[in-house]
PDB file of N, CA, C and O in Angstrom:
ATOM      1  N   MET A   1       0.847  -1.174   0.000  1.00  0.00           N
ATOM      2  CA  MET A   1       0.000   0.000   0.000  1.00  0.00           C
ATOM      3  C   MET A   1       0.889   1.232   0.000  1.00  0.00           C
ATOM      4  O   MET A   1       1.830   1.333   0.787  1.00  0.00           O
ATOM      5  N   ALA A   2       0.582   2.163  -0.887  1.00  0.00           N
ATOM      6  CA  ALA A   2       1.332   3.409  -0.959  1.00  0.00           C
ATOM      7  C   ALA A   2       0.432   4.558  -0.532  1.00  0.00           C
ATOM      8  O   ALA A   2      -0.563   4.854  -1.193  1.00  0.00           O
ATOM      9  N   ASN A   3       0.780   5.195   0.560  1.00  0.00           N
ATOM     10  CA  ASN A   3       0.073   6.385   1.014  1.00  0.00           C
ATOM     11  C   ASN A   3       0.881   7.593   0.575  1.00  0.00           C
ATOM     12  O   ASN A   3       2.033   7.761   0.975  1.00  0.00           O
ATOM     13  N   ILE A   4       0.275   8.426  -0.243  1.00  0.00           N
ATOM     14  CA  ILE A   4       0.955   9.593  -0.795  1.00  0.00           C
ATOM     15  C   ILE A   4       0.269  10.851  -0.281  1.00  0.00           C
ATOM     16  O   ILE A   4      -0.954  10.973  -0.339  1.00  0.00           O
ATOM     17  N   LEU A   5       1.070  11.781   0.221  1.00  0.00           N
ATOM     18  CA  LEU A   5       0.543  13.052   0.700  1.00  0.00           C
ATOM     19  C   LEU A   5       0.007  13.862  -0.475  1.00  0.00           C
ATOM     20  O   LEU A   5       0.711  14.075  -1.462  1.00  0.00           O
ATOM     21  N   VAL A   6      -1.241  14.311  -0.367  1.00  0.00           N
ATOM     22  CA  VAL A   6      -1.848  15.148  -1.402  1.00  0.00           C
ATOM     23  C   VAL A   6      -1.434  16.591  -1.127  1.00  0.00           C
ATOM     24  O   VAL A   6      -1.790  17.166  -0.098  1.00  0.00           O
ATOM     25  N   ALA A   7      -0.672  17.170  -2.068  1.00  0.00           N
ATOM     26  CA  ALA A   7      -0.156  18.527  -1.887  1.00  0.00           C
ATOM     27  C   ALA A   7      -1.032  19.574  -2.577  1.00  0.00           C
ATOM     28  O   ALA A   7      -1.108  20.719  -2.131  1.00  0.00           O
ATOM     29  N   SER A   8      -1.694  19.174  -3.670  1.00  0.00           N
ATOM     30  CA  SER A   8      -2.558  20.111  -4.395  1.00  0.00           C
ATOM     31  C   SER A   8      -3.593  19.320  -5.186  1.00  0.00           C
ATOM     32  O   SER A   8      -3.507  18.097  -5.304  1.00  0.00           O
ATOM     33  N   TYR A   9      -4.566  20.037  -5.722  1.00  0.00           N
ATOM     34  CA  TYR A   9      -5.606  19.383  -6.507  1.00  0.00           C
ATOM     35  C   TYR A   9      -6.152  20.320  -7.564  1.00  0.00           C
ATOM     36  O   TYR A   9      -5.989  21.538  -7.489  1.00  0.00           O
ATOM     37  N   TYR A  10      -6.808  19.721  -8.557  1.00  0.00           N
ATOM     38  CA  TYR A  10      -7.516  20.441  -9.605  1.00  0.00           C
ATOM     39  C   TYR A  10      -8.939  19.884  -9.616  1.00  0.00           C
ATOM     40  O   TYR A  10      -9.135  18.673  -9.513  1.00  0.00           O
ATOM     41  N   SER A  11      -9.920  20.758  -9.739  1.00  0.00           N
ATOM     42  CA  SER A  11     -11.293  20.271  -9.808  1.00  0.00           C
ATOM     43  C   SER A  11     -12.084  21.068 -10.828  1.00  0.00           C
ATOM     44  O   SER A  11     -11.788  22.226 -11.124  1.00  0.00           O
ATOM     45  N   ARG A  12     -13.114  20.395 -11.359  1.00  0.00           N
ATOM     46  CA  ARG A  12     -14.046  21.088 -12.257  1.00  0.00           C
ATOM     47  C   ARG A  12     -15.369  20.346 -12.247  1.00  0.00           C
ATOM     48  O   ARG A  12     -15.417  19.142 -11.998  1.00  0.00           O
ATOM     49  N   TRP A  13     -16.434  21.069 -12.519  1.00  0.00           N
ATOM     50  CA  TRP A  13     -17.765  20.481 -12.648  1.00  0.00           C
ATOM     51  C   TRP A  13     -18.280  20.831 -14.039  1.00  0.00           C
ATOM     52  O   TRP A  13     -18.398  22.009 -14.377  1.00  0.00           O
ATOM     53  N   ASP A  14     -18.584  19.828 -14.842  1.00  0.00           N
ATOM     54  CA  ASP A  14     -19.098  20.012 -16.196  1.00  0.00           C
ATOM     55  C   ASP A  14     -20.611  20.227 -16.100  1.00  0.00           C
ATOM     56  O   ASP A  14     -21.362  19.299 -15.802  1.00  0.00           O
ATOM     57  N   MET A  15     -21.037  21.445 -16.353  1.00  0.00           N
ATOM     58  CA  MET A  15     -22.449  21.776 -16.187  1.00  0.00           C
ATOM     59  C   MET A  15     -23.312  21.236 -17.321  1.00  0.00           C
ATOM     60  O   MET A  15     -24.532  21.160 -17.173  1.00  0.00           O
ATOM     61  N   ASN A  16     -22.714  20.860 -18.448  1.00  0.00           N
ATOM     62  CA  ASN A  16     -23.476  20.248 -19.538  1.00  0.00           C
ATOM     63  C   ASN A  16     -23.662  18.750 -19.312  1.00  0.00           C
ATOM     64  O   ASN A  16     -24.750  18.214 -19.522  1.00  0.00           O
ATOM     65  N   GLU A  17     -22.602  18.084 -18.888  1.00  0.00           N
ATOM     66  CA  GLU A  17     -22.631  16.630 -18.694  1.00  0.00           C
ATOM     67  C   GLU A  17     -23.012  16.227 -17.267  1.00  0.00           C
ATOM     68  O   GLU A  17     -23.269  15.053 -16.999  1.00  0.00           O
ATOM     69  N   HIS A  18     -23.047  17.203 -16.354  1.00  0.00           N
ATOM     70  CA  HIS A  18     -23.407  16.966 -14.948  1.00  0.00           C
ATOM     71  C   HIS A  18     -22.489  15.930 -14.295  1.00  0.00           C
ATOM     72  O   HIS A  18     -22.943  14.944 -13.714  1.00  0.00           O
ATOM     73  N   LYS A  19     -21.191  16.187 -14.410  1.00  0.00           N
ATOM     74  CA  LYS A  19     -20.198  15.328 -13.758  1.00  0.00           C
ATOM     75  C   LYS A  19     -18.988  16.175 -13.395  1.00  0.00           C
ATOM     76  O   LYS A  19     -18.724  17.213 -14.001  1.00  0.00           O
ATOM     77  N   GLY A  20     -18.262  15.702 -12.391  1.00  0.00           N
ATOM     78  CA  GLY A  20     -17.098  16.435 -11.919  1.00  0.00           C
ATOM     79  C   GLY A  20     -15.824  15.638 -12.113  1.00  0.00           C
ATOM     80  O   GLY A  20     -15.852  14.423 -12.307  1.00  0.00           O
ATOM     81  N   ARG A  21     -14.708  16.348 -12.056  1.00  0.00           N
ATOM     82  CA  ARG A  21     -13.400  15.717 -12.147  1.00  0.00           C
ATOM     83  C   ARG A  21     -12.508  16.337 -11.076  1.00  0.00           C
ATOM     84  O   ARG A  21     -12.483  17.554 -10.893  1.00  0.00           O
ATOM     85  N   ILE A  22     -11.783  15.482 -10.379  1.00  0.00           N
ATOM     86  CA  ILE A  22     -10.809  15.943  -9.396  1.00  0.00           C
ATOM     87  C   ILE A  22      -9.515  15.185  -9.626  1.00  0.00           C
ATOM     88  O   ILE A  22      -9.513  13.959  -9.737  1.00  0.00           O
ATOM     89  N   ALA A  23      -8.418  15.921  -9.697  1.00  0.00           N
ATOM     90  CA  ALA A  23      -7.091  15.329  -9.833  1.00  0.00           C
ATOM     91  C   ALA A  23      -6.272  15.694  -8.601  1.00  0.00           C
ATOM     92  O   ALA A  23      -6.254  16.851  -8.180  1.00  0.00           O
ATOM     93  N   PHE A  24      -5.597  14.704  -8.024  1.00  0.00           N
ATOM     94  CA  PHE A  24      -4.724  14.905  -6.863  1.00  0.00           C
ATOM     95  C   PHE A  24      -3.275  14.899  -7.332  1.00  0.00           C
ATOM     96  O   PHE A  24      -2.897  14.127  -8.213  1.00  0.00           O
ATOM     97  N   TYR A  25      -2.463  15.780  -6.725  1.00  0.00           N
ATOM     98  CA  TYR A  25      -1.045  15.878  -7.074  1.00  0.00           C
ATOM     99  C   TYR A  25      -0.192  15.794  -5.818  1.00  0.00           C
ATOM    100  O   TYR A  25      -0.608  16.222  -4.741  1.00  0.00           O
ATOM    101  N   ASP A  26       0.999  15.241  -5.964  1.00  0.00           N
ATOM    102  CA  ASP A  26       1.937  15.172  -4.841  1.00  0.00           C
ATOM    103  C   ASP A  26       2.785  16.445  -4.788  1.00  0.00           C
ATOM    104  O   ASP A  26       2.561  17.369  -5.569  1.00  0.00           O
ATOM    105  N   SER A  27       3.741  16.498  -3.889  1.00  0.00           N
ATOM    106  CA  SER A  27       4.558  17.704  -3.695  1.00  0.00           C
ATOM    107  C   SER A  27       5.481  17.991  -4.876  1.00  0.00           C
ATOM    108  O   SER A  27       6.001  19.101  -4.992  1.00  0.00           O
ATOM    109  N   SER A  28       5.692  17.010  -5.753  1.00  0.00           N
ATOM    110  CA  SER A  28       6.491  17.221  -6.975  1.00  0.00           C
ATOM    111  C   SER A  28       5.600  17.546  -8.168  1.00  0.00           C
ATOM    112  O   SER A  28       6.063  17.557  -9.309  1.00  0.00           O
ATOM    113  N   ASN A  29       4.335  17.807  -7.907  1.00  0.00           N
ATOM    114  CA  ASN A  29       3.329  18.103  -8.930  1.00  0.00           C
ATOM    115  C   ASN A  29       3.096  16.926  -9.881  1.00  0.00           C
ATOM    116  O   ASN A  29       2.707  17.112 -11.033  1.00  0.00           O
ATOM    117  N   GLN A  30       3.343  15.714  -9.378  1.00  0.00           N
ATOM    118  CA  GLN A  30       3.068  14.504 -10.141  1.00  0.00           C
ATOM    119  C   GLN A  30       1.635  14.048  -9.848  1.00  0.00           C
ATOM    120  O   GLN A  30       1.183  14.074  -8.703  1.00  0.00           O
ATOM    121  N   LEU A  31       0.940  13.635 -10.895  1.00  0.00           N
ATOM    122  CA  LEU A  31      -0.434  13.184 -10.749  1.00  0.00           C
ATOM    123  C   LEU A  31      -0.490  11.913  -9.911  1.00  0.00           C
ATOM    124  O   LEU A  31       0.212  10.942 -10.192  1.00  0.00           O
ATOM    125  N   ILE A  32      -1.333  11.926  -8.878  1.00  0.00           N
ATOM    126  CA  ILE A  32      -1.565  10.746  -8.043  1.00  0.00           C
ATOM    127  C   ILE A  32      -2.800  10.004  -8.547  1.00  0.00           C
ATOM    128  O   ILE A  32      -2.763   8.790  -8.744  1.00  0.00           O
ATOM    129  N   GLU A  33      -3.890  10.735  -8.753  1.00  0.00           N
ATOM    130  CA  GLU A  33      -5.173  10.146  -9.147  1.00  0.00           C
ATOM    131  C   GLU A  33      -5.983  11.184  -9.901  1.00  0.00           C
ATOM    132  O   GLU A  33      -5.949  12.369  -9.569  1.00  0.00           O
ATOM    133  N   ASN A  34      -6.705  10.742 -10.909  1.00  0.00           N
ATOM    134  CA  ASN A  34      -7.576  11.604 -11.697  1.00  0.00           C
ATOM    135  C   ASN A  34      -8.921  10.898 -11.771  1.00  0.00           C
ATOM    136  O   ASN A  34      -9.045   9.862 -12.425  1.00  0.00           O
ATOM    137  N   ARG A  35      -9.924  11.451 -11.108  1.00  0.00           N
ATOM    138  CA  ARG A  35     -11.184  10.726 -10.910  1.00  0.00           C
ATOM    139  C   ARG A  35     -12.364  11.533 -11.429  1.00  0.00           C
ATOM    140  O   ARG A  35     -12.412  12.750 -11.253  1.00  0.00           O
ATOM    141  N   ILE A  36     -13.322  10.854 -12.073  1.00  0.00           N
ATOM    142  CA  ILE A  36     -14.587  11.453 -12.508  1.00  0.00           C
ATOM    143  C   ILE A  36     -15.661  11.077 -11.489  1.00  0.00           C
ATOM    144  O   ILE A  36     -15.733   9.934 -11.039  1.00  0.00           O
ATOM    145  N   PHE A  37     -16.488  12.053 -11.135  1.00  0.00           N
ATOM    146  CA  PHE A  37     -17.581  11.858 -10.181  1.00  0.00           C
ATOM    147  C   PHE A  37     -18.902  12.149 -10.884  1.00  0.00           C
ATOM    148  O   PHE A  37     -19.100  13.241 -11.417  1.00  0.00           O
ATOM    149  N   LYS A  38     -19.801  11.177 -10.883  1.00  0.00           N
ATOM    150  CA  LYS A  38     -21.122  11.365 -11.484  1.00  0.00           C
ATOM    151  C   LYS A  38     -22.160  11.752 -10.440  1.00  0.00           C
ATOM    152  O   LYS A  38     -23.245  12.224 -10.781  1.00  0.00           O
ATOM    153  N   ASP A  39     -21.831  11.555  -9.180  1.00  0.00           N
ATOM    154  CA  ASP A  39     -22.732  11.886  -8.078  1.00  0.00           C
ATOM    155  C   ASP A  39     -22.296  13.234  -7.479  1.00  0.00           C
ATOM    156  O   ASP A  39     -21.216  13.323  -6.896  1.00  0.00           O
ATOM    157  N   PRO A  40     -23.122  14.279  -7.615  1.00  0.00           N
ATOM    158  CA  PRO A  40     -22.738  15.596  -7.105  1.00  0.00           C
ATOM    159  C   PRO A  40     -22.424  15.609  -5.615  1.00  0.00           C
ATOM    160  O   PRO A  40     -21.533  16.342  -5.187  1.00  0.00           O
ATOM    161  N   SER A  41     -23.132  14.820  -4.817  1.00  0.00           N
ATOM    162  CA  SER A  41     -22.879  14.834  -3.375  1.00  0.00           C
ATOM    163  C   SER A  41     -21.522  14.183  -3.050  1.00  0.00           C
ATOM    164  O   SER A  41     -20.835  14.634  -2.134  1.00  0.00           O
ATOM    165  N   GLU A  42     -21.135  13.149  -3.774  1.00  0.00           N
ATOM    166  CA  GLU A  42     -19.816  12.550  -3.564  1.00  0.00           C
ATOM    167  C   GLU A  42     -18.713  13.535  -3.957  1.00  0.00           C
ATOM    168  O   GLU A  42     -17.709  13.665  -3.257  1.00  0.00           O
ATOM    169  N   PHE A  43     -18.907  14.221  -5.073  1.00  0.00           N
ATOM    170  CA  PHE A  43     -17.966  15.262  -5.509  1.00  0.00           C
ATOM    171  C   PHE A  43     -17.814  16.314  -4.412  1.00  0.00           C
ATOM    172  O   PHE A  43     -16.699  16.731  -4.100  1.00  0.00           O
ATOM    173  N   GLN A  44     -18.924  16.739  -3.834  1.00  0.00           N
ATOM    174  CA  GLN A  44     -18.918  17.770  -2.798  1.00  0.00           C
ATOM    175  C   GLN A  44     -18.190  17.305  -1.533  1.00  0.00           C
ATOM    176  O   GLN A  44     -17.473  18.088  -0.911  1.00  0.00           O
ATOM    177  N   VAL A  45     -18.367  16.054  -1.156  1.00  0.00           N
ATOM    178  CA  VAL A  45     -17.690  15.511   0.027  1.00  0.00           C
ATOM    179  C   VAL A  45     -16.170  15.535  -0.169  1.00  0.00           C
ATOM    180  O   VAL A  45     -15.433  15.943   0.729  1.00  0.00           O
ATOM    181  N   VAL A  46     -15.709  15.100  -1.335  1.00  0.00           N
ATOM    182  CA  VAL A  46     -14.264  15.074  -1.599  1.00  0.00           C
ATOM    183  C   VAL A  46     -13.703  16.495  -1.633  1.00  0.00           C
ATOM    184  O   VAL A  46     -12.639  16.750  -1.068  1.00  0.00           O
ATOM    185  N   ILE A  47     -14.399  17.417  -2.284  1.00  0.00           N
ATOM    186  CA  ILE A  47     -13.956  18.813  -2.315  1.00  0.00           C
ATOM    187  C   ILE A  47     -13.899  19.385  -0.899  1.00  0.00           C
ATOM    188  O   ILE A  47     -12.969  20.121  -0.570  1.00  0.00           O
ATOM    189  N   SER A  48     -14.868  19.058  -0.067  1.00  0.00           N
ATOM    190  CA  SER A  48     -14.867  19.530   1.315  1.00  0.00           C
ATOM    191  C   SER A  48     -13.641  19.019   2.069  1.00  0.00           C
ATOM    192  O   SER A  48     -13.002  19.775   2.802  1.00  0.00           O
ATOM    193  N   MET A  49     -13.313  17.750   1.893  1.00  0.00           N
ATOM    194  CA  MET A  49     -12.111  17.205   2.542  1.00  0.00           C
ATOM    195  C   MET A  49     -10.867  17.949   2.062  1.00  0.00           C
ATOM    196  O   MET A  49     -10.005  18.300   2.868  1.00  0.00           O
ATOM    197  N   LEU A  50     -10.768  18.192   0.754  1.00  0.00           N
ATOM    198  CA  LEU A  50      -9.597  18.871   0.198  1.00  0.00           C
ATOM    199  C   LEU A  50      -9.474  20.305   0.721  1.00  0.00           C
ATOM    200  O   LEU A  50      -8.366  20.795   0.940  1.00  0.00           O
ATOM    201  N   ARG A  51     -10.588  20.961   0.917  1.00  0.00           N
ATOM    202  CA  ARG A  51     -10.579  22.349   1.394  1.00  0.00           C
ATOM    203  C   ARG A  51     -10.326  22.466   2.896  1.00  0.00           C
ATOM    204  O   ARG A  51      -9.678  23.409   3.349  1.00  0.00           O
ATOM    205  N   ASN A  52     -10.842  21.497   3.670  1.00  0.00           N
ATOM    206  CA  ASN A  52     -10.890  21.679   5.113  1.00  0.00           C
ATOM    207  C   ASN A  52      -9.968  20.799   5.940  1.00  0.00           C
ATOM    208  O   ASN A  52      -9.760  21.081   7.120  1.00  0.00           O
ATOM    209  N   GLU A  53      -9.422  19.767   5.375  1.00  0.00           N
ATOM    210  CA  GLU A  53      -8.590  18.844   6.148  1.00  0.00           C
ATOM    211  C   GLU A  53      -7.127  18.937   5.719  1.00  0.00           C
ATOM    212  O   GLU A  53      -6.814  19.155   4.548  1.00  0.00           O
ATOM    213  N   LYS A  54      -6.249  18.768   6.692  1.00  0.00           N
ATOM    214  CA  LYS A  54      -4.822  18.777   6.413  1.00  0.00           C
ATOM    215  C   LYS A  54      -4.113  18.041   7.530  1.00  0.00           C
ATOM    216  O   LYS A  54      -4.369  18.342   8.696  1.00  0.00           O
ATOM    217  N   PRO A  55      -3.260  17.119   7.249  1.00  0.00           N
ATOM    218  CA  PRO A  55      -2.870  16.648   5.915  1.00  0.00           C
ATOM    219  C   PRO A  55      -3.879  15.632   5.373  1.00  0.00           C
ATOM    220  O   PRO A  55      -4.657  15.040   6.121  1.00  0.00           O
ATOM    221  N   LEU A  56      -3.842  15.449   4.053  1.00  0.00           N
ATOM    222  CA  LEU A  56      -4.645  14.428   3.383  1.00  0.00           C
ATOM    223  C   LEU A  56      -3.710  13.463   2.671  1.00  0.00           C
ATOM    224  O   LEU A  56      -2.718  13.860   2.060  1.00  0.00           O
ATOM    225  N   TRP A  57      -4.051  12.197   2.767  1.00  0.00           N
ATOM    226  CA  TRP A  57      -3.263  11.138   2.146  1.00  0.00           C
ATOM    227  C   TRP A  57      -4.140  10.366   1.185  1.00  0.00           C
ATOM    228  O   TRP A  57      -5.338  10.209   1.422  1.00  0.00           O
ATOM    229  N   PHE A  58      -3.549   9.877   0.091  1.00  0.00           N
ATOM    230  CA  PHE A  58      -4.272   9.023  -0.842  1.00  0.00           C
ATOM    231  C   PHE A  58      -3.590   7.665  -0.875  1.00  0.00           C
ATOM    232  O   PHE A  58      -2.387   7.567  -1.116  1.00  0.00           O
ATOM    233  N   ASP A  59      -4.372   6.621  -0.628  1.00  0.00           N
ATOM    234  CA  ASP A  59      -3.873   5.253  -0.666  1.00  0.00           C
ATOM    235  C   ASP A  59      -4.070   4.731  -2.086  1.00  0.00           C
ATOM    236  O   ASP A  59      -5.204   4.523  -2.517  1.00  0.00           O
ATOM    237  N   THR A  60      -2.979   4.519  -2.813  1.00  0.00           N
ATOM    238  CA  THR A  60      -3.060   4.139  -4.220  1.00  0.00           C
ATOM    239  C   THR A  60      -3.521   2.701  -4.435  1.00  0.00           C
ATOM    240  O   THR A  60      -3.926   2.344  -5.541  1.00  0.00           O
ATOM    241  N   GLU A  61      -3.467   1.886  -3.411  1.00  0.00           N
ATOM    242  CA  GLU A  61      -3.891   0.494  -3.558  1.00  0.00           C
ATOM    243  C   GLU A  61      -5.407   0.337  -3.456  1.00  0.00           C
ATOM    244  O   GLU A  61      -6.023  -0.328  -4.289  1.00  0.00           O
ATOM    245  N   VAL A  62      -6.004   0.947  -2.439  1.00  0.00           N
ATOM    246  CA  VAL A  62      -7.445   0.804  -2.213  1.00  0.00           C
ATOM    247  C   VAL A  62      -8.242   2.052  -2.605  1.00  0.00           C
ATOM    248  O   VAL A  62      -9.468   2.073  -2.493  1.00  0.00           O
ATOM    249  N   HIS A  63      -7.538   3.087  -3.063  1.00  0.00           N
ATOM    250  CA  HIS A  63      -8.158   4.337  -3.541  1.00  0.00           C
ATOM    251  C   HIS A  63      -8.978   5.029  -2.461  1.00  0.00           C
ATOM    252  O   HIS A  63     -10.120   5.429  -2.687  1.00  0.00           O
ATOM    253  N   HIS A  64      -8.372   5.164  -1.280  1.00  0.00           N
ATOM    254  CA  HIS A  64      -8.987   5.900  -0.174  1.00  0.00           C
ATOM    255  C   HIS A  64      -8.311   7.249  -0.024  1.00  0.00           C
ATOM    256  O   HIS A  64      -7.088   7.357  -0.118  1.00  0.00           O
ATOM    257  N   LEU A  65      -9.104   8.265   0.206  1.00  0.00           N
ATOM    258  CA  LEU A  65      -8.603   9.579   0.604  1.00  0.00           C
ATOM    259  C   LEU A  65      -8.835   9.669   2.101  1.00  0.00           C
ATOM    260  O   LEU A  65      -9.955   9.471   2.570  1.00  0.00           O
ATOM    261  N   ARG A  66      -7.779   9.969   2.859  1.00  0.00           N
ATOM    262  CA  ARG A  66      -7.926   9.971   4.312  1.00  0.00           C
ATOM    263  C   ARG A  66      -7.182  11.145   4.922  1.00  0.00           C
ATOM    264  O   ARG A  66      -6.262  11.707   4.328  1.00  0.00           O
ATOM    265  N   THR A  67      -7.607  11.497   6.123  1.00  0.00           N
ATOM    266  CA  THR A  67      -6.934  12.552   6.878  1.00  0.00           C
ATOM    267  C   THR A  67      -5.764  11.949   7.636  1.00  0.00           C
ATOM    268  O   THR A  67      -5.637  10.730   7.751  1.00  0.00           O
ATOM    269  N   GLY A  68      -4.917  12.822   8.149  1.00  0.00           N
ATOM    270  CA  GLY A  68      -3.888  12.383   9.074  1.00  0.00           C
ATOM    271  C   GLY A  68      -4.523  12.171  10.434  1.00  0.00           C
ATOM    272  O   GLY A  68      -5.711  12.436  10.619  1.00  0.00           O
ATOM    273  N   SER A  69      -3.754  11.706  11.363  1.00  0.00           N
ATOM    274  CA  SER A  69      -4.281  11.493  12.722  1.00  0.00           C
ATOM    275  C   SER A  69      -4.576  12.831  13.378  1.00  0.00           C
ATOM    276  O   SER A  69      -3.751  13.744  13.362  1.00  0.00           O
ATOM    277  N   GLU A  70      -5.766  12.929  13.952  1.00  0.00           N
ATOM    278  CA  GLU A  70      -6.178  14.151  14.648  1.00  0.00           C
ATOM    279  C   GLU A  70      -6.782  13.754  15.979  1.00  0.00           C
ATOM    280  O   GLU A  70      -7.433  12.715  16.082  1.00  0.00           O
ATOM    281  N   PRO A  71      -6.573  14.573  17.000  1.00  0.00           N
ATOM    282  CA  PRO A  71      -7.225  14.306  18.284  1.00  0.00           C
ATOM    283  C   PRO A  71      -8.738  14.450  18.159  1.00  0.00           C
ATOM    284  O   PRO A  71      -9.220  15.266  17.373  1.00  0.00           O
ATOM    285  N   VAL A  72      -9.488  13.665  18.926  1.00  0.00           N
ATOM    286  CA  VAL A  72     -10.941  13.750  18.931  1.00  0.00           C
ATOM    287  C   VAL A  72     -11.363  15.140  19.404  1.00  0.00           C
ATOM    288  O   VAL A  72     -10.813  15.676  20.366  1.00  0.00           O
ATOM    289  N   GLY A  73     -12.344  15.711  18.716  1.00  0.00           N
ATOM    290  CA  GLY A  73     -12.893  16.992  19.117  1.00  0.00           C
ATOM    291  C   GLY A  73     -12.061  18.207  18.728  1.00  0.00           C
ATOM    292  O   GLY A  73     -12.385  19.331  19.111  1.00  0.00           O
ATOM    293  N   GLU A  74     -10.992  17.988  17.970  1.00  0.00           N
ATOM    294  CA  GLU A  74     -10.164  19.118  17.552  1.00  0.00           C
ATOM    295  C   GLU A  74     -10.911  19.917  16.492  1.00  0.00           C
ATOM    296  O   GLU A  74     -11.281  19.380  15.448  1.00  0.00           O
ATOM    297  N   GLY A  75     -11.129  21.187  16.759  1.00  0.00           N
ATOM    298  CA  GLY A  75     -11.806  22.055  15.793  1.00  0.00           C
ATOM    299  C   GLY A  75     -10.799  22.727  14.881  1.00  0.00           C
ATOM    300  O   GLY A  75      -9.597  22.734  15.147  1.00  0.00           O
ATOM    301  N   GLU A  76     -11.307  23.283  13.816  1.00  0.00           N
ATOM    302  CA  GLU A  76     -10.454  24.029  12.882  1.00  0.00           C
ATOM    303  C   GLU A  76     -10.291  25.452  13.418  1.00  0.00           C
ATOM    304  O   GLU A  76     -11.218  26.005  14.009  1.00  0.00           O
ATOM    305  N   ASP A  77      -9.132  26.031  13.213  1.00  0.00           N
ATOM    306  CA  ASP A  77      -8.887  27.412  13.637  1.00  0.00           C
ATOM    307  C   ASP A  77      -9.404  28.398  12.626  1.00  0.00           C
ATOM    308  O   ASP A  77      -9.281  29.607  12.823  1.00  0.00           O
TER     309      ASP A  77
END
């Protein structure tokens, strides 16, 4: 399993086709994953994680996006 730190991302929502695309990049600006989302709510959840959580890791084997370890109840500043 390879867990890669997500350093940046690109996103877009195609208003004609009603689907989104999100690409994750590592710290060397190398593409980690490029994913199409047909479900708007799933697209929104992933965008929310990218905007609000840090650090984020992508597991290339099982295709999970996950946060780093955080204490329970820790709020955002």
